[in-house]
N, CA and C atoms as a LAMMPS dump frame, in Angstrom:
ITEM: TIMESTEP
0
ITEM: NUMBER OF ATOMS
525
ITEM: BOX BOUNDS ff ff ff
-5.0000000000000000e+02 5.0000000000000000e+02
-5.0000000000000000e+02 5.0000000000000000e+02
-5.0000000000000000e+02 5.0000000000000000e+02
ITEM: ATOMS id mol type element x y z
1 1 1 N -20.577 1.987 37.246
2 1 2 C -19.663 1.291 35.693
3 1 3 C -19.368 1.703 34.324
4 2 1 N -17.667 1.704 33.607
5 2 2 C -17.689 2.746 32.546
6 2 3 C -18.054 1.647 31.264
7 3 1 N -18.251 1.553 30.268
8 3 2 C -18.813 0.959 29.321
9 3 3 C -16.69 1.277 28.582
10 4 1 N -16.334 0.456 27.61
11 4 2 C -15.281 0.984 26.752
12 4 3 C -15.571 2.054 26.152
13 5 1 N -16.636 2.01 25.284
14 5 2 C -17.282 2.707 24.792
15 5 3 C -16.852 4.263 24.918
16 6 1 N -17.672 4.197 25.86
17 6 2 C -17.327 5.73 26.975
18 6 3 C -16.326 6.415 27.671
19 7 1 N -15.226 4.679 27.875
20 7 2 C -14.17 5.965 28.283
21 7 3 C -13.169 5.593 27.217
22 8 1 N -11.937 7.204 26.743
23 8 2 C -11.196 7.229 26.245
24 8 3 C -10.201 5.676 26.699
25 9 1 N -9.139 4.847 25.822
26 9 2 C -8.642 3.348 26.167
27 9 3 C -6.968 5.102 25.998
28 10 1 N -6.632 4.711 27.61
29 10 2 C -5.228 5.107 28.261
30 10 3 C -4.184 5.627 26.801
31 11 1 N -4.454 6.568 27.27
32 11 2 C -2.707 6.883 26.001
33 11 3 C -3.529 8.107 24.651
34 12 1 N -4.916 7.37 24.573
35 12 2 C -5.669 7.724 22.818
36 12 3 C -5.279 9.418 22.893
37 13 1 N -5.98 9.98 24.228
38 13 2 C -6.314 11.58 23.652
39 13 3 C -4.709 12.728 23.107
40 14 1 N -3.965 11.853 24.085
41 14 2 C -2.469 12.31 23.609
42 14 3 C -2.328 11.874 22.533
43 15 1 N -2.834 11.268 21.252
44 15 2 C -2.897 10.766 19.699
45 15 3 C -3.419 11.839 19.258
46 16 1 N -5.009 11.975 19.653
47 16 2 C -5.663 13.07 18.576
48 16 3 C -5.5 13.717 18.338
49 17 1 N -4.967 14.012 17.178
50 17 2 C -4.948 15.509 16.533
51 17 3 C -5.371 16.485 16.533
52 18 1 N -6.161 17.097 16.356
53 18 2 C -6.998 17.778 16.425
54 18 3 C -7.181 18.161 14.912
55 19 1 N -8.944 17.955 14.71
56 19 2 C -8.349 18.144 12.724
57 19 3 C -9.737 18.638 12.947
58 20 1 N -10.552 19.033 11.758
59 20 2 C -10.972 19.639 11.261
60 20 3 C -12.413 19.12 10.857
61 21 1 N -11.833 17.904 10.523
62 21 2 C -12.531 16.694 9.711
63 21 3 C -14.284 15.916 10.449
64 22 1 N -13.72 16.157 11.155
65 22 2 C -15.062 15.611 12.193
66 22 3 C -14.261 14.382 12.335
67 23 1 N -14.829 13.331 13.65
68 23 2 C -14.752 11.895 14.309
69 23 3 C -14.782 10.589 13.094
70 24 1 N -16.339 10.938 12.424
71 24 2 C -16.626 9.767 11.636
72 24 3 C -15.19 9.902 10.767
73 25 1 N -14.806 11.114 9.993
74 25 2 C -13.886 11.273 8.884
75 25 3 C -12.82 10.665 8.701
76 26 1 N -12.128 11.157 10.579
77 26 2 C -11.017 10.846 10.807
78 26 3 C -11.266 8.802 11.126
79 27 1 N -11.599 8.064 11.716
80 27 2 C -11.959 7.172 11.601
81 27 3 C -12.295 6.219 10.702
82 28 1 N -12.809 6.493 9.87
83 28 2 C -13.158 5.399 7.919
84 28 3 C -12.322 5.963 7.893
85 29 1 N -10.805 7.55 7.678
86 29 2 C -9.507 7.732 6.553
87 29 3 C -9.138 7.165 7.067
88 30 1 N -8.491 6.9 8.238
89 30 2 C -7.184 6.387 8.905
90 30 3 C -7.451 5.019 8.999
91 31 1 N -8.81 4.168 9.489
92 31 2 C -8.663 3.113 9.177
93 31 3 C -7.898 2.152 8.069
94 32 1 N -9.03 3.471 6.755
95 32 2 C -8.562 3.144 4.799
96 32 3 C -7.557 3.161 5.225
97 33 1 N -6.658 4.37 5.993
98 33 2 C -5.269 4.056 5.234
99 33 3 C -4.136 3.293 5.934
100 34 1 N -5.112 2.422 7.018
101 34 2 C -4.026 2.146 7.549
102 34 3 C -4.231 0.221 6.513
103 35 1 N -5.558 0.01 6.116
104 35 2 C -5.511 -0.904 4.782
105 35 3 C -4.243 -0.526 4.071
106 36 1 N -4.881 0.384 3.588
107 36 2 C -3.618 0.769 2.55
108 36 3 C -2.017 0.285 3.031
109 37 1 N -1.584 1.04 4.019
110 37 2 C -0.019 1.149 3.855
111 37 3 C 0.343 -0.507 4.196
112 38 1 N -0.85 -1.346 4.859
113 38 2 C -0.557 -2.729 5.408
114 38 3 C -0.323 -3.088 3.869
115 39 1 N -1.01 -2.924 2.673
116 39 2 C -1.042 -3.553 1.612
117 39 3 C 0.729 -3.504 1.008
118 40 1 N 1.055 -1.846 0.636
119 40 2 C 2.188 -0.953 0.305
120 40 3 C 2.629 -1.854 0.749
121 41 1 N 2.84 -2.192 2.617
122 41 2 C 3.888 -2.933 2.897
123 41 3 C 4.212 -4.627 2.155
124 42 1 N 3.043 -5.227 2.224
125 42 2 C 3.197 -6.863 1.831
126 42 3 C 3.611 -6.524 0.255
127 43 1 N 3.782 -5.512 -0.456
128 43 2 C 3.697 -5.308 -2.033
129 43 3 C 4.976 -5.103 -2.344
130 44 1 N 5.612 -4.291 -0.861
131 44 2 C 7.154 -3.841 -0.682
132 44 3 C 7.747 -5.171 -0.261
133 45 1 N 7.683 -5.572 0.857
134 45 2 C 8.056 -6.993 1.084
135 45 3 C 7.936 -8.406 0.613
136 46 1 N 6.914 -8.191 -1.087
137 46 2 C 7.167 -8.964 -2.673
138 46 3 C 7.713 -8.86 -3.319
139 47 1 N 7.824 -7.323 -3.703
140 47 2 C 8.553 -6.405 -4.691
141 47 3 C 10.139 -7.517 -4.199
142 48 1 N 10.814 -6.768 -3.05
143 48 2 C 11.863 -7.162 -2.868
144 48 3 C 11.928 -8.61 -2.947
145 49 1 N 11.639 -9.432 -2.309
146 49 2 C 11.548 -10.922 -2.291
147 49 3 C 11.756 -11.42 -3.991
148 50 1 N 11.563 -10.981 -4.304
149 50 2 C 10.971 -11.945 -6.444
150 50 3 C 12.551 -10.636 -6.914
151 51 1 N 12.928 -9.285 -6.307
152 51 2 C 14.233 -8.289 -6.875
153 51 3 C 15.204 -9.54 -6.17
154 52 1 N 15.186 -9.557 -5.253
155 52 2 C 16.038 -10.596 -4.471
156 52 3 C 16.6 -12.148 -4.906
157 53 1 N 15.594 -12.766 -5.792
158 53 2 C 15.494 -14.233 -5.903
159 53 3 C 15.128 -13.852 -7.425
160 54 1 N 15.343 -13.464 -7.554
161 54 2 C 15.457 -13.238 -9.67
162 54 3 C 16.623 -14.005 -10.028
163 55 1 N 16.385 -14.498 -11.55
164 55 2 C 16.833 -15.147 -11.918
165 55 3 C 17.087 -15.116 -13.499
166 56 1 N 17.254 -15.934 -14.349
167 56 2 C 17.829 -16.285 -15.868
168 56 3 C 18.22 -14.939 -16.886
169 57 1 N 17.691 -15.528 -17.617
170 57 2 C 18.633 -14.104 -18.49
171 57 3 C 17.95 -12.984 -18.991
172 58 1 N 16.653 -12.327 -17.811
173 58 2 C 16.543 -11.088 -18.124
174 58 3 C 16.99 -10.533 -16.565
175 59 1 N 17.627 -11.503 -16.157
176 59 2 C 17.507 -10.517 -14.153
177 59 3 C 18.182 -9.857 -14.317
178 60 1 N 19.71 -9.037 -15.026
179 60 2 C 19.784 -7.638 -13.936
180 60 3 C 18.478 -6.571 -14.638
181 61 1 N 18.003 -6.857 -16.016
182 61 2 C 16.802 -5.426 -16.1
183 61 3 C 16.145 -5.963 -15.534
184 62 1 N 15.926 -7.181 -14.787
185 62 2 C 14.549 -7.326 -14.459
186 62 3 C 14.285 -7.294 -12.534
187 63 1 N 15.436 -7.474 -12.175
188 63 2 C 16.688 -6.995 -11.291
189 63 3 C 15.554 -5.943 -11.12
190 64 1 N 17.219 -5.119 -11.427
191 64 2 C 16.996 -2.989 -12.11
192 64 3 C 15.205 -3.285 -11.331
193 65 1 N 15.073 -2.717 -12.14
194 65 2 C 13.368 -2.441 -12.015
195 65 3 C 12.785 -3.128 -11.086
196 66 1 N 12.575 -4.093 -10.503
197 66 2 C 12.029 -4.154 -9.03
198 66 3 C 12.626 -3.487 -8.571
199 67 1 N 14.007 -3.535 -8.34
200 67 2 C 14.644 -2.259 -7.135
201 67 3 C 14.407 -0.921 -7.064
202 68 1 N 13.699 -0.707 -8.212
203 68 2 C 12.999 1.307 -8.833
204 68 3 C 11.729 1.071 -7.409
205 69 1 N 11.495 -0.122 -7.916
206 69 2 C 9.898 -0.138 -8.055
207 69 3 C 9.595 -0.438 -6.337
208 70 1 N 10.404 -1.196 -5.885
209 70 2 C 10.593 -1.359 -4.178
210 70 3 C 10.941 -0.167 -3.894
211 71 1 N 11.927 0.651 -4.307
212 71 2 C 12.219 2.052 -3.506
213 71 3 C 10.835 2.69 -3.679
214 72 1 N 10.373 2.903 -4.396
215 72 2 C 9.062 4.244 -5.65
216 72 3 C 8.164 3.384 -4.071
217 73 1 N 7.862 2.336 -3.864
218 73 2 C 6.83 1.897 -2.472
219 73 3 C 6.525 1.692 -1.255
220 74 1 N 8.273 1.553 -0.843
221 74 2 C 8.359 1.873 0.757
222 74 3 C 8.769 3.551 0.75
223 75 1 N 9.15 4.038 0.139
224 75 2 C 8.573 5.708 0.299
225 75 3 C 7.197 6.236 0.72
226 76 1 N 6.53 5.428 -0.163
227 76 2 C 4.906 5.798 -0.277
228 76 3 C 4.656 5.532 1.624
229 77 1 N 4.935 5.357 1.993
230 77 2 C 4.995 4.002 4.196
231 77 3 C 4.349 5.106 4.752
232 78 1 N 5.751 6.201 4.632
233 78 2 C 5.8 7.197 5.932
234 78 3 C 4.434 7.995 5.679
235 79 1 N 4.984 8.495 4.262
236 79 2 C 3.568 9.089 4.076
237 79 3 C 2.605 9.078 4.248
238 80 1 N 1.914 7.904 4.494
239 80 2 C 1.059 7.35 4.209
240 80 3 C 0.626 7.181 5.992
241 81 1 N 1.311 6.886 6.606
242 81 2 C 1.313 6.788 8.091
243 81 3 C 1.12 8.005 9.327
244 82 1 N 1.748 9.038 8.505
245 82 2 C 1.763 10.372 8.588
246 82 3 C 1.003 11.32 8.404
247 83 1 N 0.673 10.452 7.086
248 83 2 C -1.027 11.27 6.653
249 83 3 C -2.65 11.246 7.764
250 84 1 N -2.083 9.599 8.582
251 84 2 C -3.75 9.082 9.126
252 84 3 C -3.339 10.235 10.272
253 85 1 N -2.052 10.279 10.35
254 85 2 C -1.562 10.547 12.135
255 85 3 C -2.656 12.637 12.212
256 86 1 N -1.755 13.041 10.963
257 86 2 C -2.362 14.109 10.909
258 86 3 C -3.989 14.747 11.383
259 87 1 N -4.151 14.024 10.685
260 87 2 C -6.036 13.766 10.344
261 87 3 C -6.73 12.896 12.239
262 88 1 N -5.859 12.909 12.661
263 88 2 C -5.684 12.825 14.053
264 88 3 C -6.009 11.038 14.511
265 89 1 N -5.927 10.326 13.451
266 89 2 C -6.343 8.567 14.026
267 89 3 C -4.979 8.084 14.127
268 90 1 N -4.709 6.45 13.45
269 90 2 C -3.563 5.702 13.871
270 90 3 C -3.631 5.115 13.113
271 91 1 N -2.653 4.569 13.249
272 91 2 C -1.337 3.718 11.908
273 91 3 C -1.167 2.162 12.243
274 92 1 N -0.754 1.345 11.626
275 92 2 C -0.046 -0.426 11.984
276 92 3 C 0.447 0.334 12.529
277 93 1 N 1.447 -1.203 13.91
278 93 2 C 2.151 -0.804 14.823
279 93 3 C 2.882 -1.418 15.062
280 94 1 N 2.716 -2.807 13.704
281 94 2 C 3.817 -3.805 14.151
282 94 3 C 3.117 -4.215 12.484
283 95 1 N 3.689 -6.068 12.478
284 95 2 C 4.224 -7.148 11.623
285 95 3 C 2.521 -7.891 11.386
286 96 1 N 2.218 -8.237 12.867
287 96 2 C 0.528 -8.505 13.185
288 96 3 C -0.337 -8.216 12.867
289 97 1 N -0.186 -6.345 13.003
290 97 2 C -1.012 -5.271 12.908
291 97 3 C -1.325 -5.928 11.029
292 98 1 N 0.438 -5.505 10.461
293 98 2 C -0.132 -6.341 9.222
294 98 3 C -0.531 -6.996 8.126
295 99 1 N -0.421 -8.102 9.174
296 99 2 C -0.761 -9.134 8.599
297 99 3 C -2.449 -9.17 8.673
298 100 1 N -2.621 -9.039 9.634
299 100 2 C -3.88 -8.49 9.951
300 100 3 C -4.698 -8.132 9.064
301 101 1 N -4.348 -6.728 8.287
302 101 2 C -5.149 -5.765 7.703
303 101 3 C -5.002 -6.025 5.537
304 102 1 N -3.626 -7.091 5.531
305 102 2 C -3.398 -6.827 4.264
306 102 3 C -4.334 -7.584 4.074
307 103 1 N -4.943 -6.745 2.707
308 103 2 C -5.436 -7.866 1.569
309 103 3 C -4.804 -8.454 -0.002
310 104 1 N -3.319 -7.511 0.276
311 104 2 C -2.983 -8.798 -0.739
312 104 3 C -1.707 -9.886 0.049
313 105 1 N -2.113 -10.62 -1.817
314 105 2 C -2.094 -12.059 -0.722
315 105 3 C 0.284 -12.381 -0.981
316 106 1 N 0.659 -12.465 0.254
317 106 2 C 2.089 -13.051 0.637
318 106 3 C 2.348 -14.392 -1.183
319 107 1 N 3.815 -14.024 -0.888
320 107 2 C 4.319 -15.089 -1.168
321 107 3 C 5.536 -16.045 -0.68
322 108 1 N 5.296 -17.163 -0.551
323 108 2 C 6.205 -17.103 0.407
324 108 3 C 6.751 -18.699 -0.652
325 109 1 N 7.449 -19.397 -1.502
326 109 2 C 7.166 -20.417 -2.912
327 109 3 C 8.633 -20.708 -2.264
328 110 1 N 9.773 -21.545 -2.667
329 110 2 C 10.658 -21.662 -2.696
330 110 3 C 11.686 -20.464 -3.873
331 111 1 N 10.546 -21.173 -4.946
332 111 2 C 10.81 -20.559 -6.13
333 111 3 C 9.485 -19.741 -7.193
334 112 1 N 9.42 -18.982 -8.019
335 112 2 C 8.617 -18.435 -8.533
336 112 3 C 9.086 -17.703 -10.339
337 113 1 N 9.166 -18.062 -10.612
338 113 2 C 9.93 -17.841 -12.16
339 113 3 C 9.247 -16.838 -12.468
340 114 1 N 10.6 -16.294 -12.901
341 114 2 C 10.851 -14.508 -12.785
342 114 3 C 9.689 -14.029 -14.344
343 115 1 N 8.302 -14.542 -15.535
344 115 2 C 7.754 -14.024 -15.725
345 115 3 C 6.784 -14.228 -14.337
346 116 1 N 6.914 -15.701 -14.1
347 116 2 C 4.971 -15.417 -12.674
348 116 3 C 5.014 -14.448 -11.78
349 117 1 N 6.722 -13.831 -11.078
350 117 2 C 6.962 -12.999 -10.709
351 117 3 C 5.648 -11.852 -11.02
352 118 1 N 6.491 -11.772 -12.332
353 118 2 C 6.591 -9.872 -12.588
354 118 3 C 4.624 -9.31 -13.139
355 119 1 N 3.868 -11.359 -13.43
356 119 2 C 2.424 -11.485 -13.425
357 119 3 C 2.601 -10.989 -12.401
358 120 1 N 2.625 -11.418 -11.227
359 120 2 C 2.295 -11.207 -9.425
360 120 3 C 1.42 -10.349 -9.319
361 121 1 N 2.979 -9.981 -9.428
362 121 2 C 3.369 -8.449 -9.01
363 121 3 C 2.468 -6.817 -9.757
364 122 1 N 2.566 -8.06 -11.152
365 122 2 C 1.292 -6.665 -11.903
366 122 3 C 0.131 -6.419 -11.271
367 123 1 N -0.759 -8.305 -10.977
368 123 2 C -2.037 -8.405 -10.515
369 123 3 C -1.842 -8.346 -8.659
370 124 1 N -1.148 -7.073 -8.562
371 124 2 C -0.549 -6.846 -6.883
372 124 3 C -0.526 -5.434 -7.067
373 125 1 N -0.259 -4.616 -7.93
374 125 2 C -0.281 -3.134 -8.349
375 125 3 C -1.472 -3.202 -8.938
376 126 1 N -2.102 -4.227 -9.203
377 126 2 C -3.686 -3.384 -9.915
378 126 3 C -4.209 -3.965 -8.451
379 127 1 N -4.394 -4.996 -7.953
380 127 2 C -5.593 -4.193 -7.073
381 127 3 C -5.374 -3.201 -5.895
382 128 1 N -3.792 -2.898 -5.97
383 128 2 C -3.511 -1.874 -5.381
384 128 3 C -4.276 -0.516 -5.471
385 129 1 N -3.995 -0.584 -6.635
386 129 2 C -4.908 0.441 -7.515
387 129 3 C -6.348 0.421 -6.515
388 130 1 N -7.141 -0.341 -7.327
389 130 2 C -8.597 -1.133 -6.678
390 130 3 C -8.92 0.001 -5.299
391 131 1 N -7.997 -0.188 -4.275
392 131 2 C -7.764 -0.343 -2.426
393 131 3 C -7.941 1.543 -2.617
394 132 1 N -6.96 2.303 -3.64
395 132 2 C -6.64 3.549 -3.592
396 132 3 C -7.318 4.392 -4.074
397 133 1 N -8.408 3.443 -5.025
398 133 2 C -9.373 4.333 -5.046
399 133 3 C -11.097 4.189 -4.341
400 134 1 N -11.263 3.058 -3.908
401 134 2 C -12.089 2.963 -3.045
402 134 3 C -11.813 3.858 -1.48
403 135 1 N -10.288 4.142 -1.642
404 135 2 C -10.203 5.034 0.049
405 135 3 C -10.271 6.237 -0.863
406 136 1 N -10.009 6.688 -1.894
407 136 2 C -9.679 8.133 -2.365
408 136 3 C -11.419 8.566 -2.462
409 137 1 N -12.367 7.406 -2.65
410 137 2 C -14.452 7.334 -2.89
411 137 3 C -14.566 7.662 -1.794
412 138 1 N -14.097 7.609 -0.301
413 138 2 C -14.598 7.859 0.762
414 138 3 C -13.68 9.268 1.263
415 139 1 N -12.024 9.306 0.952
416 139 2 C -11.928 11.026 1.434
417 139 3 C -12.626 11.993 0.89
418 140 1 N -12.779 12.267 -0.709
419 140 2 C -14.008 12.72 -0.999
420 140 3 C -15.389 12.737 -0.682
421 141 1 N -15.792 11.452 -0.168
422 141 2 C -16.919 11.584 0.451
423 141 3 C -17.006 12.903 1.79
424 142 1 N -15.588 12.528 2.428
425 142 2 C -15.403 13.793 3.367
426 142 3 C -14.951 15.334 2.741
427 143 1 N -14.902 15.072 2.647
428 143 2 C -14.137 16.172 2.158
429 143 3 C -12.531 16.538 2.16
430 144 1 N -11.951 15.626 2.152
431 144 2 C -10.771 15.675 2.359
432 144 3 C -9.59 16.073 1.377
433 145 1 N -9.36 16.601 0.855
434 145 2 C -8.972 16.787 -0.025
435 145 3 C -7.444 16.351 -0.636
436 146 1 N -6.337 17.131 0.843
437 146 2 C -5.251 16.693 1.454
438 146 3 C -4.366 15.015 1.224
439 147 1 N -5.347 14.145 1.911
440 147 2 C -5.326 12.861 1.012
441 147 3 C -5.903 12.221 -0.334
442 148 1 N -6.291 12.774 -0.583
443 148 2 C -7.369 12.045 -1.874
444 148 3 C -6.476 12.702 -2.915
445 149 1 N -5.379 13.805 -2.627
446 149 2 C -4.322 14.272 -3.371
447 149 3 C -3.177 13.662 -3.573
448 150 1 N -2.531 13.098 -2.011
449 150 2 C -1.61 12.126 -1.871
450 150 3 C -1.855 10.743 -2.937
451 151 1 N -3.462 10.109 -2.477
452 151 2 C -3.849 9.24 -3.364
453 151 3 C -3.04 9.244 -4.887
454 152 1 N -4.561 10.59 -5.466
455 152 2 C -3.816 10.381 -7.078
456 152 3 C -2.492 10.537 -7.479
457 153 1 N -1.956 10.895 -6.21
458 153 2 C -0.161 10.52 -6.893
459 153 3 C 0.008 9.024 -6.561
460 154 1 N 0.355 8.784 -6.198
461 154 2 C 0.07 7.262 -5.836
462 154 3 C -0.182 6.354 -6.694
463 155 1 N -1.61 6.664 -7.353
464 155 2 C -2.282 6.229 -8.005
465 155 3 C -1.673 5.737 -9.306
466 156 1 N -0.956 6.964 -9.905
467 156 2 C -0.19 7.506 -10.68
468 156 3 C 0.839 6.331 -10.868
469 157 1 N 1.764 6.956 -10.077
470 157 2 C 2.745 6.211 -9.906
471 157 3 C 2.473 4.456 -10.472
472 158 1 N 1.642 3.959 -8.722
473 158 2 C 1.187 2.435 -8.967
474 158 3 C 0.163 1.742 -10.575
475 159 1 N -0.72 3.157 -11.268
476 159 2 C -0.715 2.205 -12.647
477 159 3 C 0.677 2.745 -13.627
478 160 1 N 1.502 3.227 -12.956
479 160 2 C 3.172 3.141 -13.55
480 160 3 C 3.88 1.789 -13.434
481 161 1 N 3.449 0.965 -12.655
482 161 2 C 4.435 0.421 -11.89
483 161 3 C 3.67 -0.702 -13.186
484 162 1 N 2.554 -1.152 -12.786
485 162 2 C 1.365 -1.966 -13.294
486 162 3 C 2.36 -1.689 -14.921
487 163 1 N 1.601 -0.96 -15.084
488 163 2 C 2.087 -0.77 -16.228
489 163 3 C 3.632 -1.315 -16.891
490 164 1 N 4.937 -1.141 -16.677
491 164 2 C 5.744 -1.685 -16.362
492 164 3 C 5.853 -2.98 -16.742
493 165 1 N 5.831 -4.008 -15.221
494 165 2 C 5.6 -5.25 -15.515
495 165 3 C 4.141 -5.823 -16.178
496 166 1 N 3.658 -4.762 -16.589
497 166 2 C 2.373 -6.145 -17.911
498 166 3 C 3.565 -5.55 -19.134
499 167 1 N 4.026 -5.105 -19.217
500 167 2 C 5.171 -4.815 -20.768
501 167 3 C 6.135 -5.9 -20.411
502 168 1 N 6.912 -6.127 -19.181
503 168 2 C 7.776 -7.189 -19.294
504 168 3 C 7.323 -8.457 -18.993
505 169 1 N 5.824 -8.325 -18.939
506 169 2 C 6.018 -10.464 -19.288
507 169 3 C 4.446 -10.549 -20.789
508 170 1 N 4.505 -9.194 -21.509
509 170 2 C 4.363 -9.786 -22.603
510 170 3 C 5.745 -10.55 -23.981
511 171 1 N 4.481 -11.876 -24.044
512 171 2 C 5.352 -12.906 -25.062
513 171 3 C 6.468 -11.617 -25.794
514 172 1 N 7.34 -11.904 -25.933
515 172 2 C 8.253 -11.999 -27.432
516 172 3 C 7.225 -12.665 -28.923
517 173 1 N 7.365 -11.937 -29.763
518 173 2 C 7.003 -12.233 -31.16
519 173 3 C 8.284 -13.021 -31.778
520 174 1 N 8.056 -13.205 -32.764
521 174 2 C 9.214 -14.387 -33.663
522 174 3 C 8.646 -13.539 -34.94
523 175 1 N 10.558 -13.033 -34.693
524 175 2 C 10.175 -12.216 -36.461
525 175 3 C 10.178 -12.236 -37.472
């Protein structure tokens, strides 16, 4: 009788890309990347949701900003998933897999005030940066400089999105 831990799952050896990082690093970093990928997909969909449902006097500016931000967020998805595969790990496989891993909350409200949309996205981007920093620390502990380098660029991009959203939420002052 074999145990599940002792016997590789069917097809598992076909996906095990050779790497010098080691089994623990592959497992831990790819799990961290899968969580990030789930959050990035959740943020992408929320950003597009708010882009599609934007209204009000600043519609054009906010609509275009969220479209740009959505494109930037979506561009991360393939790179994150492929990085997990490059180091011999697995990545997400479905919408239900995303839902099980995501830490950013969905927003299914019929109507959200534009300022509330921007504030929520700003908080989500800030939370995503914190999650990226945690995975970066993990990468540092395993000397995975390639993944850490990608994360550094994504942290910078995400901080920029957060900054733009923060500034767009500032109340106007009477002159």
